[in-house]
C-alpha positions as CSV (number, residue, x, y, z in Angstrom):
1,X,100.1,91.0,98.0
2,X,100.4,94.0,100.2
3,X,103.7,94.8,102.1
4,X,102.6,95.3,106.0
5,X,105.3,98.0,105.8
6,X,104.1,100.5,108.6
7,X,101.7,100.5,111.5
8,X,102.2,104.1,112.6
9,X,105.5,106.1,112.3
10,X,106.5,109.8,112.0
11,X,109.8,111.5,112.6
12,X,111.0,115.1,112.9
13,X,114.5,115.4,114.0
14,X,118.1,116.5,113.1
15,X,121.3,114.5,113.0
16,X,124.7,115.3,113.9
17,X,126.7,116.9,111.1
18,X,129.4,114.1,112.0
19,X,127.1,111.4,111.1
20,X,125.5,111.0,107.6
21,X,121.9,109.8,107.3
22,X,118.9,109.6,105.1
23,X,115.4,110.2,106.1
24,X,112.8,108.1,104.4
25,X,109.0,109.3,104.4
26,X,106.3,106.6,104.6
27,X,103.0,108.2,103.5
28,X,100.7,106.3,105.9
29,X,100.2,103.0,107.7
30,X,99.5,100.0,105.5
31,X,97.5,98.0,108.1
32,X,96.9,97.6,111.8
33,X,96.2,94.4,113.5
34,X,97.2,92.3,116.4
35,X,99.0,89.6,114.3
36,X,102.4,89.8,112.3
37,X,102.2,86.7,110.1
38,X,104.8,87.9,107.8
39,X,108.4,86.6,106.9
40,X,111.3,87.9,104.8
41,X,110.0,86.0,101.8
42,X,106.6,87.3,102.3
43,X,107.9,90.9,102.5
44,X,110.0,90.7,99.4
45,X,106.8,89.2,97.5
46,X,104.9,92.5,98.4
47,X,103.5,94.4,95.5
48,X,103.6,97.9,97.3
49,X,105.0,99.9,100.3
50,X,104.0,103.1,101.9
51,X,107.8,104.0,102.2
52,X,109.8,105.9,99.5
53,X,112.7,103.6,98.8
54,X,111.6,101.2,96.0
55,X,114.1,98.6,97.5
56,X,112.5,98.7,100.7
57,X,109.5,96.5,101.7
58,X,110.4,96.3,105.4
59,X,107.8,96.0,108.2
60,X,107.9,98.7,110.9
61,X,105.4,98.0,113.8
62,X,104.5,99.9,116.9
63,X,101.6,100.1,119.3
64,X,98.9,102.7,119.0
65,X,97.6,104.9,121.5
66,X,93.8,105.1,122.9
67,X,91.9,107.5,125.1
68,X,90.5,105.9,128.0
69,X,87.0,107.4,129.1
70,X,85.5,107.6,132.6
71,X,82.9,104.9,131.8
72,X,85.7,102.4,131.1
73,X,85.5,102.5,127.3
74,X,88.4,103.4,124.9
75,X,88.7,105.3,121.7
76,X,91.7,105.3,119.3
77,X,93.7,108.6,119.2
78,X,94.4,110.0,115.8
79,X,97.9,109.9,114.4
80,X,99.3,113.0,112.9
81,X,101.0,112.3,109.5
82,X,102.3,109.0,108.0
83,X,105.7,108.4,109.0
84,X,109.5,108.9,108.6
85,X,112.3,106.3,109.1
86,X,115.7,107.7,109.9
87,X,118.6,105.5,108.8
88,X,121.7,106.8,110.7
89,X,125.3,106.1,110.0
90,X,126.6,105.8,113.5
91,X,130.0,104.3,114.1
92,X,132.1,103.5,117.0
93,X,135.3,104.7,115.1
94,X,135.7,106.8,112.1
95,X,136.5,103.8,109.7
96,X,134.2,101.3,111.2
97,X,132.4,99.4,108.6
98,X,128.6,99.6,108.6
99,X,126.5,96.6,107.4
100,X,123.1,96.3,105.8
101,X,120.5,94.1,107.6
102,X,120.9,90.5,106.4
103,X,118.0,88.6,104.8
104,X,115.5,87.2,107.1
105,X,116.6,89.8,109.9
106,X,114.3,90.9,112.6
107,X,114.6,92.7,115.8
108,X,112.5,94.2,118.8
109,X,113.3,97.4,120.5
110,X,111.5,98.1,124.0
111,X,109.8,95.5,126.1
112,X,105.8,95.7,125.9
113,X,105.3,94.4,129.6
114,X,107.5,97.1,131.2
115,X,105.6,99.5,133.7
116,X,108.7,101.0,135.4
117,X,112.0,102.7,134.6
118,X,115.6,101.9,135.0
119,X,117.9,104.7,134.2
120,X,120.8,102.5,134.0
121,X,119.2,100.5,131.2
122,X,120.4,101.3,127.7
123,X,117.1,99.7,126.1
124,X,115.0,101.8,128.2
125,X,117.0,105.1,127.6
126,X,116.3,104.3,123.8
127,X,112.6,105.0,124.5
128,X,111.4,108.4,125.1
129,X,108.4,110.9,124.5
130,X,108.4,114.4,123.1
131,X,105.6,116.9,124.0
132,X,105.4,119.1,120.9
133,X,104.4,122.8,121.4
134,X,105.7,125.3,118.8
135,X,104.9,128.0,121.2
136,X,107.7,126.5,123.6
137,X,105.4,126.5,126.6
138,X,104.7,122.8,127.1
139,X,107.5,121.3,125.0
140,X,110.0,118.8,126.5
141,X,111.3,115.2,126.3
142,X,110.2,112.5,129.0
143,X,110.8,109.0,129.8
144,X,107.2,108.3,130.1
145,X,103.9,109.6,128.8
146,X,103.6,113.1,130.4
147,X,100.6,114.3,132.4
148,X,100.1,117.4,130.2
149,X,98.5,118.4,127.1
150,X,100.9,118.6,124.0
151,X,99.2,121.2,121.6
152,X,101.2,119.9,118.4
153,X,101.3,116.3,119.3
154,X,102.8,113.7,121.5
155,X,105.8,112.0,119.9
156,X,106.7,108.6,120.9
157,X,110.3,107.7,119.9
158,X,112.3,104.4,119.7
159,X,116.0,104.0,118.9
160,X,117.0,100.4,117.7
161,X,120.2,98.4,118.8
162,X,122.8,98.5,116.2
163,X,125.3,95.8,117.4
164,X,124.8,92.3,115.8
165,X,126.2,88.9,117.1
166,X,127.1,88.4,113.4
167,X,125.3,84.9,113.4
168,X,121.7,84.9,114.2
169,X,119.0,86.9,112.3
170,X,116.7,86.3,115.0
171,X,116.3,85.0,118.4
172,X,113.5,83.6,120.7
173,X,112.8,87.1,122.3
174,X,113.7,89.0,119.1
175,X,116.5,90.7,121.0
176,X,119.2,88.5,122.3
177,X,121.2,88.5,118.7
178,X,121.2,92.4,119.2
179,X,122.8,94.8,121.6
180,X,123.1,98.6,122.2
181,X,126.5,100.3,122.0
182,X,127.7,101.7,125.0
183,X,126.5,105.2,124.2
184,X,123.0,103.7,123.4
185,X,122.7,105.5,120.1
186,X,126.4,105.7,119.4
187,X,129.9,104.5,121.0
188,X,131.5,101.1,120.8
189,X,130.0,97.7,120.4
190,X,130.3,95.0,123.1
191,X,132.6,91.8,122.1
192,X,129.6,89.4,122.2
193,X,128.0,91.7,119.4
194,X,131.0,92.7,117.3
195,X,129.1,93.6,113.9
196,X,127.9,97.1,113.6
197,X,124.7,97.5,111.4
198,X,123.0,100.7,110.1
199,X,121.0,102.3,113.0
200,X,117.3,102.9,112.5
201,X,115.1,105.2,114.5
202,X,111.3,105.9,114.2
203,X,108.8,107.5,116.1
204,X,104.9,108.4,115.8
205,X,103.0,111.5,116.8
206,X,99.8,111.2,118.3
207,X,97.0,114.0,118.4
208,X,96.3,113.9,122.2
209,X,95.4,117.7,122.0
210,X,92.0,116.8,120.3
211,X,91.0,115.1,123.7
212,X,91.9,118.1,125.7
213,X,88.3,119.0,126.5
214,X,87.7,115.6,127.8
215,X,90.9,115.3,130.1
216,X,90.6,113.6,133.1
217,X,93.1,111.8,135.6
218,X,92.3,107.9,136.3
219,X,93.4,106.4,139.5
220,X,97.2,105.5,139.4
221,X,97.8,107.5,136.2
222,X,98.5,111.3,135.3
223,X,96.7,111.4,132.1
224,X,93.7,109.5,130.2
225,X,95.7,107.8,127.7
226,X,96.8,104.2,127.3
227,X,98.9,102.3,124.8
228,X,97.2,99.3,122.8
229,X,99.1,96.9,124.8
230,X,97.5,98.1,128.0
231,X,100.2,100.7,129.1
232,X,99.5,103.9,130.6
233,X,103.0,104.8,131.5
234,X,104.7,104.6,128.3
235,X,107.5,102.4,129.6
236,X,106.0,99.6,127.5
237,X,106.6,101.4,124.3
238,X,108.3,99.4,121.7
239,X,109.0,98.9,118.0
240,X,109.3,95.7,115.7
241,X,111.4,95.7,112.5
242,X,111.3,93.0,110.0
243,X,113.8,93.5,107.2
244,X,112.3,93.6,103.5
245,X,115.2,95.5,101.8
246,X,117.1,94.3,98.8
247,X,120.2,93.9,101.1
248,X,122.6,94.8,98.3
249,X,120.8,98.1,97.5
250,X,120.7,99.0,101.2
251,X,124.4,98.3,101.3
252,X,125.0,100.6,98.3
253,X,122.9,103.4,100.1
254,X,124.8,103.1,103.3
255,X,128.0,103.4,101.6
256,X,127.0,106.0,99.0
257,X,124.4,108.1,100.6
258,X,126.6,110.4,102.7
259,X,124.7,113.8,102.6
260,X,124.5,115.4,106.1
261,X,121.1,116.9,105.0
262,X,119.2,113.8,105.5
263,X,117.1,114.5,102.4
264,X,116.7,111.0,100.6
265,X,115.8,112.7,97.4
266,X,119.5,113.7,97.2
267,X,120.3,110.0,97.0
268,X,117.9,109.1,94.1
269,X,120.8,108.1,91.7
270,X,121.5,105.3,93.9
271,X,118.1,104.9,95.7
272,X,115.0,105.2,93.4
273,X,112.0,106.3,95.1
274,X,108.3,105.5,94.7
275,X,105.8,108.2,93.8
276,X,103.4,109.6,96.2
277,X,100.4,108.1,94.6
278,X,102.1,104.6,94.8
279,X,102.7,105.1,98.4
280,X,99.1,106.4,99.3
281,X,97.5,103.5,97.4
282,X,99.2,100.9,99.5
283,X,96.6,99.8,102.2
284,X,95.9,96.4,103.4
285,X,92.6,95.4,105.4
286,X,93.1,94.0,108.8
287,X,93.0,90.1,108.9
288,X,92.1,89.9,112.5
289,X,88.2,90.0,112.9
290,X,87.6,92.4,115.5
291,X,86.6,96.0,116.1
292,X,89.7,98.3,116.4
293,X,88.0,101.9,115.7
294,X,85.5,104.1,117.3
295,X,84.4,103.6,120.9
296,X,85.5,100.3,122.3
297,X,84.4,98.2,125.4
298,X,88.0,96.8,125.7
299,X,91.4,97.5,124.1
300,X,92.0,95.2,120.9
301,X,92.8,91.5,122.2
302,X,91.0,92.8,125.5
303,X,94.4,93.8,126.9
304,X,93.9,95.0,130.5
305,X,95.0,98.4,131.7
306,X,98.2,97.7,133.9
307,X,99.6,100.8,135.8
308,X,102.6,98.7,137.3
309,X,105.2,98.9,138.8
310,X,105.2,95.3,138.4
311,X,105.5,94.0,134.7
312,X,102.1,93.3,133.0
313,X,101.3,89.7,132.3
314,X,99.7,88.6,129.1
315,X,96.1,87.4,129.1
316,X,94.2,84.7,127.3
317,X,90.8,83.1,127.0
318,X,89.1,86.6,127.3
319,X,86.9,86.0,124.0
320,X,89.1,88.0,121.6
321,X,89.8,86.5,118.2
322,X,92.6,84.0,118.2
323,X,92.9,83.3,114.5
324,X,93.4,85.5,111.3
325,X,91.8,85.6,107.9
326,X,93.7,84.4,104.8
327,X,94.6,87.3,102.4
328,X,92.1,86.2,100.1
329,X,89.4,86.7,102.8
330,X,90.3,90.1,104.1
331,X,88.9,93.1,102.1
332,X,87.7,96.5,102.3
333,X,84.6,95.5,100.5
334,X,81.8,93.6,102.2
335,X,80.6,90.2,101.0
336,X,77.5,89.9,102.9
337,X,75.4,92.1,100.9
338,X,72.4,90.1,99.6
339,X,72.2,90.0,95.9
340,X,75.6,91.7,95.3
341,X,79.2,90.7,95.0
342,X,82.4,92.7,95.7
343,X,84.3,93.5,92.6
344,X,87.3,95.8,93.8
345,X,88.6,99.1,94.1
346,X,88.7,101.4,91.0
347,X,90.6,104.3,90.1
348,X,87.9,107.1,89.5
349,X,88.5,110.2,87.5
350,X,86.3,113.4,87.9
351,X,86.7,113.8,84.1
352,X,85.7,110.4,83.1
353,X,83.8,108.6,85.9
354,X,83.7,104.8,86.0
355,X,80.0,104.9,87.0
356,X,77.7,107.6,85.9
357,X,74.8,108.0,88.2
358,X,75.5,109.7,91.7
359,X,73.4,109.7,94.7
360,X,74.1,111.2,98.2
361,X,71.9,111.2,101.4
362,X,74.3,112.6,104.2
363,X,74.4,109.1,105.9
364,X,75.9,106.8,103.4
365,X,76.5,103.1,103.8
366,X,77.1,100.2,101.5
367,X,73.7,99.0,102.1
368,X,72.1,102.2,101.4
369,X,74.1,102.6,98.0
370,X,73.4,99.0,96.7
371,X,69.7,99.4,97.6
372,X,69.3,102.6,95.8
373,X,71.1,101.2,92.6
374,X,69.0,98.2,92.7
375,X,65.8,100.4,92.8
376,X,67.0,102.3,89.9
377,X,67.6,99.1,87.9
378,X,71.5,99.5,87.7
379,X,73.7,96.5,87.8
380,X,76.9,98.1,89.3
381,X,77.0,100.1,92.6
382,X,80.1,102.2,93.8
383,X,81.1,104.0,96.8
384,X,83.4,106.9,96.9
385,X,84.8,109.6,99.4
386,X,82.7,108.3,102.2
387,X,79.5,109.8,101.2
388,X,78.9,109.4,97.3
389,X,77.1,106.4,95.7
390,X,77.7,105.9,92.2
391,X,75.4,103.6,89.8
392,X,75.8,102.1,86.3
393,X,75.3,99.4,83.9
394,X,78.8,98.8,82.5
395,X,82.4,98.7,84.1
396,X,85.8,99.1,82.7
397,X,87.7,96.4,84.4
398,X,91.0,98.1,83.5
399,X,89.9,100.7,86.2
400,X,90.3,98.0,89.0
401,X,93.6,97.7,90.8
402,X,95.6,97.6,94.0
403,X,93.9,100.7,95.3
404,X,93.1,101.8,98.7
405,X,89.2,102.0,99.3
406,X,89.7,102.5,103.0
407,X,87.6,105.6,104.1
408,X,85.0,105.0,106.7
409,X,81.4,105.3,105.5
410,X,79.7,108.7,106.4
411,X,76.7,106.7,107.9
412,X,78.6,103.8,109.4
413,X,82.4,104.0,110.7
414,X,82.3,100.3,110.7
415,X,82.0,100.1,106.9
416,X,84.2,101.4,104.1
417,X,82.9,103.6,101.5
418,X,85.9,104.1,98.8
419,X,88.3,107.0,99.3
420,X,89.1,110.3,97.2
421,X,89.0,109.2,93.6
422,X,88.6,105.6,94.7
423,X,85.5,103.7,94.0
424,X,84.6,100.5,95.8
425,X,82.7,98.6,93.3
426,X,79.9,96.0,93.7
427,X,78.0,93.9,90.9
428,X,74.5,92.5,91.3
429,X,74.5,88.8,91.5
430,X,75.3,86.2,94.1
431,X,78.6,86.2,95.7
432,X,80.7,83.0,95.9
433,X,83.1,83.3,98.9
434,X,86.7,82.4,98.7
435,X,88.0,78.9,100.3
436,X,88.1,79.4,104.1
437,X,91.5,79.3,105.5
438,X,92.7,80.6,108.9
439,X,95.9,80.6,110.8
440,X,96.7,80.9,114.6
441,X,97.5,84.5,115.8
442,X,101.0,84.6,116.5
443,X,102.4,86.7,119.4
444,X,103.1,90.3,118.2
445,X,103.1,93.8,119.3
446,X,99.4,94.9,119.6
447,X,98.6,97.4,116.9
448,X,95.6,99.5,116.6
449,X,93.8,101.8,113.9
450,X,95.1,105.2,112.9
451,X,92.2,107.0,111.9
452,X,88.6,107.9,113.3
453,X,85.6,109.5,111.7
454,X,82.9,111.7,112.9
455,X,79.6,112.6,111.4
456,X,79.2,116.2,110.2
457,X,76.3,118.0,111.7
458,X,74.1,120.1,109.3
459,X,71.6,122.9,109.5
460,X,69.2,124.3,107.3
461,X,70.3,127.6,105.5
462,X,68.1,130.4,105.1
463,X,66.1,130.2,101.7
464,X,67.7,132.3,99.1
465,X,65.7,135.0,97.2
466,X,65.4,133.0,94.0
467,X,62.9,131.2,91.5
468,X,63.3,128.3,89.4
469,X,64.5,129.2,85.9
470,X,65.3,127.9,82.5
471,X,66.8,131.0,81.2
472,X,70.4,131.6,79.7
473,X,71.2,127.7,80.1
474,X,73.4,125.9,77.6
475,X,72.8,122.4,76.4
476,X,69.5,122.5,78.2
477,X,67.3,119.5,78.2
478,X,64.2,119.6,80.5
479,X,63.3,116.8,82.7
480,X,60.5,116.1,85.1
481,X,60.4,118.0,88.2
482,X,60.0,114.7,90.2
483,X,63.6,113.5,88.8
484,X,65.4,115.9,91.0
485,X,64.4,114.1,94.1
486,X,68.0,113.5,96.0
487,X,68.0,114.7,99.5
488,X,70.3,117.5,100.2
489,X,73.4,116.7,102.4
490,X,72.9,120.0,104.3
491,X,69.2,119.5,104.7
492,X,67.5,116.0,104.1
493,X,64.0,117.8,103.9
494,X,65.1,119.7,100.6
495,X,65.9,118.0,97.2
496,X,69.1,118.8,95.4
497,X,69.0,117.4,91.9
498,X,69.9,113.9,91.3
499,X,72.3,111.7,89.1
500,X,72.6,113.7,85.8
501,X,69.9,116.1,87.2
502,X,70.3,119.7,88.4
503,X,67.9,122.1,90.0
504,X,68.6,125.5,88.5
505,X,67.5,128.9,90.3
506,X,67.6,132.5,89.1
507,X,68.2,135.5,91.4
508,X,65.1,137.7,91.8
509,X,67.1,140.4,93.3
510,X,69.5,143.0,91.5
511,X,73.0,141.5,91.0
512,X,75.8,143.0,93.2
513,X,79.5,143.0,92.7
514,X,81.1,139.8,93.9
515,X,84.5,140.2,95.5
516,X,87.0,137.4,95.1
517,X,87.6,135.2,98.1
518,X,90.4,136.5,100.1
519,X,93.4,134.1,100.8
520,X,92.9,132.9,104.3
521,X,94.9,134.4,107.1
522,X,97.9,132.2,107.9
523,X,98.8,131.1,111.5
524,X,101.8,132.7,113.3
525,X,105.0,131.7,111.6
526,X,103.5,131.0,108.2
527,X,102.5,133.4,105.2
528,X,100.2,132.6,102.5
529,X,102.1,131.9,99.2
530,X,98.9,131.8,96.8
531,X,96.3,129.4,95.1
532,X,98.0,126.8,92.7
533,X,96.8,124.2,90.2
534,X,97.3,120.7,91.3
535,X,96.7,117.2,89.9
536,X,96.0,113.8,91.4
537,X,98.5,112.2,89.2
538,X,101.3,114.6,89.6
539,X,100.9,116.4,93.0
540,X,102.7,119.7,93.4
541,X,103.6,119.1,97.1
542,X,105.1,115.6,97.4
543,X,107.0,115.5,100.9
544,X,104.5,113.6,103.1
545,X,101.5,112.3,101.0
546,X,97.8,112.9,101.4
547,X,96.5,113.4,105.1
548,X,92.8,113.9,105.4
549,X,90.0,112.6,107.7
550,X,90.4,115.6,110.1
551,X,88.7,118.7,110.8
552,X,90.8,120.4,108.5
553,X,91.9,124.0,108.5
554,X,95.0,125.8,107.2
555,X,96.4,126.0,110.8
556,X,95.9,122.2,111.3
557,X,97.8,121.5,108.1
558,X,100.5,124.0,109.0
559,X,100.9,122.4,112.3
560,X,101.2,118.8,110.6
561,X,103.8,120.0,108.1
562,X,105.8,121.9,110.7
563,X,105.9,118.6,113.0
564,X,107.4,116.8,110.1
565,X,109.9,119.5,109.2
566,X,108.5,120.8,105.9
567,X,108.7,124.5,104.7
568,X,105.4,124.4,102.7
569,X,102.0,123.4,103.8
570,X,98.9,123.0,101.4
571,X,95.0,122.6,101.6
572,X,92.9,121.4,98.9
573,X,89.4,120.1,98.4
574,X,88.1,121.3,101.7
575,X,89.9,118.5,103.8
576,X,93.2,117.5,102.2
577,X,96.6,118.5,103.5
578,X,99.8,118.2,101.7
579,X,103.4,119.0,102.6
580,X,106.7,119.7,100.8
581,X,109.7,121.8,100.6
582,X,109.2,123.0,97.1
583,X,106.4,123.2,94.5
584,X,106.8,120.7,91.8
585,X,105.2,119.2,88.6
586,X,104.4,122.5,87.0
587,X,102.6,124.2,89.7
588,X,101.0,127.2,88.3
589,X,99.5,130.1,90.4
590,X,95.9,131.2,89.7
591,X,93.5,133.6,91.2
592,X,92.9,133.2,94.9
593,X,89.2,133.1,94.1
594,X,89.7,129.6,92.8
595,X,90.7,128.3,96.3
596,X,87.2,128.9,97.5
597,X,86.0,125.4,99.0
598,X,85.1,125.9,102.8
599,X,87.3,124.0,105.2
600,X,85.9,120.9,106.9
601,X,87.1,122.1,110.1
602,X,85.8,125.6,110.0
603,X,83.2,126.6,107.4
604,X,84.4,130.2,107.4
605,X,87.7,129.5,106.3
606,X,88.8,128.4,102.7
607,X,90.8,125.2,101.9
608,X,91.4,125.3,98.2
609,X,89.2,123.4,95.9
610,X,89.1,120.5,93.4
611,X,92.7,120.4,91.8
612,X,93.4,123.9,93.5
613,X,95.8,124.0,96.6
614,X,96.2,126.9,98.8
615,X,99.8,127.1,99.8
616,X,101.6,128.6,102.8
617,X,105.3,128.9,103.6
618,X,107.0,128.5,107.0
619,X,108.6,131.8,108.0
620,X,110.3,130.7,111.2
621,X,112.6,127.6,111.2
622,X,112.0,126.9,114.9
623,X,111.6,123.0,115.4
624,X,111.6,120.8,118.1
625,X,114.9,118.9,118.2
626,X,115.6,115.6,120.2
627,X,118.0,116.8,123.1
628,X,120.0,113.6,123.5
629,X,120.4,111.2,120.2
630,X,119.9,113.5,117.5
631,X,121.0,116.9,118.7
632,X,123.5,118.9,116.8
633,X,126.6,117.5,118.4
634,X,129.8,115.7,117.6
635,X,130.5,112.1,118.8
């Protein structure tokens, strides 16, 4: 079972030197859906989490953000990075005892239906938005979603109450058993809620800048964005926390992790951590059968847009799904392909492929791949990296595991086609569906997807001055010319080899000196460190996990790593971004020419290569800090 440990969170801030804390990275969201059918017992049975601490299987939920088009349709706004949760040791007095969350504990911060602001409300002061602009021109903190572009992301922030009544682990509104201290994020607890719990704070950063060219102002609003609960103001931003910690382990961390650095790695002796690969492989499909990515006619759950100032009223009977699939029915693999049955997600290795015959067409879908493998007489079909189709007649079952085959297909964003080194495997034969089981959707904070995909455009390059050749080829075995029949991704009218087949050309012009690829020019505030070896099993930058699916360039990756507070940024395989504060796991510097793969976001720039990462170091320490809660101040 998966832990639904994160919908969307990121955090970049600094704590007071008077208050110790630890900062826990969560590599990515686990799932996104409108239902939250999880209990403490469910969470503790989970097999994985995207968050670092092995003892933590908690659930952290927030709404997501959508762009609202002039024609009334909606598109999910991409999230920058995975997430970070701060566990802050805030006390009313120097010797006040801080307690771990008890078993079964749950709480909600914020009110989804709010559409107006009361400055006297501690709960509303705990909600804020930070417009990130590393140039300093548009930066600032706001009580609502600001009507301006934020070049480095819009950060939505929520601080949870820390005063507990000492009796109830939950309440009907998920709030009444908790209260804020008199300073909102610090100070004394009220007598009605005398027990002080560890403080938690998290936030999510949205890439609203990518929609700047389509900016417009709807009636009654100051920007074209709306939360998935139908809120364009931001006053209804909220967070839901369901405790999944090993309670004794959290208490040990609270008592013993007293560093002011906030670096969780400093606490590994008492708080063991998951590996980056363990976190990035933890993904669960949505159990609510509704479209949530791409262009939508309505928000998920058909939540209406409500400008306020009156509180929003929930709607029902609009035709949105009211039940959820059981865990054995929800899958990233399709079960409706005639003559094929889903097997699972396999870990694939470039040195030893799970399946051996590869096919690409520039618009891959599950239907296309299974049809191709069937036409070639293969009994297994697999999809990888959104665009690759692999076929074979045997399968090593040991490669199948709890992996994330969650990358949207190149030819249809409504389907999933594996992921990086993750193969979605199908087997020829009739499919027997699992027993039907549905459950009523419980009221929960609306959630929405965190990634989107676009089809790449292509144009035919000028024909090179070459001719077919068989000269100077080792281990040569000729094949019929018709075997090299796979359409090129860059130009479907041309052929680019096939599975285990390669077209070879020889230049007819005089060879010229080839200069090594220069290191890409870093953005302001960054310097190029060099090209280094990397390994999927032991990454050399481990601070924030894999971030991909973007129009990647070094600058895009650098902005992301800076927003998370890291010193190093690295680009790899044309479209992957990694962050960290130091190079680890035996990183070895190699010739710059080995980092020669074109960036997905700009073909004129280079973004590493396979198992080669181009690393940059931050040369300025300027960061966006929270002005109120987590500024450098004494309490």
